[in-house]
N, C-alpha and C positions, 0 to 999 in steps of 0.2 A: 882738293878733297873736302868734304863737309865735316865739320867738327862741331860737337855739341857746345853750346855756350857755357854750360857748367856741368860738372860731373854729377850724376845721380848716385846717391849713396846706396849701399847694400840694403840698408833698412827700408829706404823708400821704394827700391825696386822690389823687394820681397813683399812689402805691403800691397803693392799693385798686383802681384802674382798670386796672392792668397786665394783669389776667387776662381782661378783656373784649376779646377780639380777634375779628375776622372770620376765619372759616375759608374755605378754598377750596371752591367748590361741588362736589358729587359728580356727576361726569359719567359716564354709562353709554354703552355702545355697543350699539345694538339688534342682536340676533342675526338678525332677519329682514331689516332694511334696511341695516344697517351704519352708520347715522347716529348721531352722538353726541347725547345729550339729557340734560336734568336728570332726576334720579330723582323719581318720584312726580308727574310732570308729563306732560301730553299734548304731543305734538310732531307737526309737519307735515312730510310728505315727499311731494313731487310732487302737492300739492293734497289728499292724503288725511290724515286726522287719526288718529294712532296713540296707543295707551296700552297699556303692558305687552305690546308686541309684536303687538297685535291691532288691526285697523282698526275705529275707532269710526265715522267718517264717511268714506265713499269719496269719491274725487275727482269733481268735477263736470266732465263732458265737454261742450264747446260743440258744438252741432249747427248747422253752417253749410252 
């Protein structure tokens, strides 16, 4: 089995990991619907699926 030549201290390990941070997700406002959504993701508004401001799948209407 491979073993490290010397042990890395907690402080040294934590200094290296300080730059690995989670960033806030980028939220866009749709110009057509005005709904906030994540970039590069499809989003649903009133049953219709939108992507890049265009309807991918229209809403299904119940016939009763």
